[in-house]
N, C-alpha and C positions, 0 to 999 in steps of 0.2 A: 504494500499499499504506500509506504514512504517512497519507494523507488518510482512508482507511477506519478506521485505528486511532484517529485524532483524532475521527472521527464517533462511534465506539463509546464512547469516553471521555467526550465531551461529552454523549451521550445518557444514559450511566449517572449522570453528575453531575446532569443535570437531573431524572432520575427520583427523586432523593432528596426532591424536593418532594412526591411522592405519599405518602411516610411522614408528612410534616407534615400533609397534608390528612386522612389517616386518624386521626392523633392529634387533630386539630381536631374531627372529627366525634364522636370518643369524648368529648371534653370537652363538646361541646354537649349530647349526650344524657345524660351523667353529671350535668351541671348541671340539666337538666330533671327528672331523677329526684330530685335533692336538693330542688329548688324545690317539686315537687309533694308530697313528703313533709313539708316544712315548712308549706306553705299549700295544702291540697287545694282550697280554693274558687276558686283562680286557675288551675286546671288547663287550661281552654280557652285562656286568654290566653298562658300559658307555652308550651303546645303550638304555638300559631301562631308564636311568636317562635323556638321551637326549629326548626321546619320552615324558617323563613327563614334561620336560621343554618346549617342543614344545606345548603340550597340554595346559599348563597354559598360555603360551604366546598367543596362538590362542584364548583362552577364553577371554582374555583382548581385543583382536581385535573384537571378536563378541559382547562384551559389548559395545565397542565404536560404532560399526556399529548400534546397537540397539538404542543408544542415538541419533545418527544422524537421523535415521528414525523416531524416536519419535518427534524430533524437526521439521522435515519436514512435517509430515503427521498428527500429533496430532492436534486436534481442539483447 
């Protein structure tokens, strides 16, 4: 019973990283909108960099989710 409670607490603490990843994605695309509004001629270059930033931030979120599932369902 105590081990199960510790798993739930650890998984909940690890899931906090998902909020950080969500904020990071918002920052990436917010910066893209500001950058395009300041210099529209660099739209394609900034969009490529924003997609790269999105992919890296999303990868962190997937790693966090993997850790949460490992904590919950690993024996």
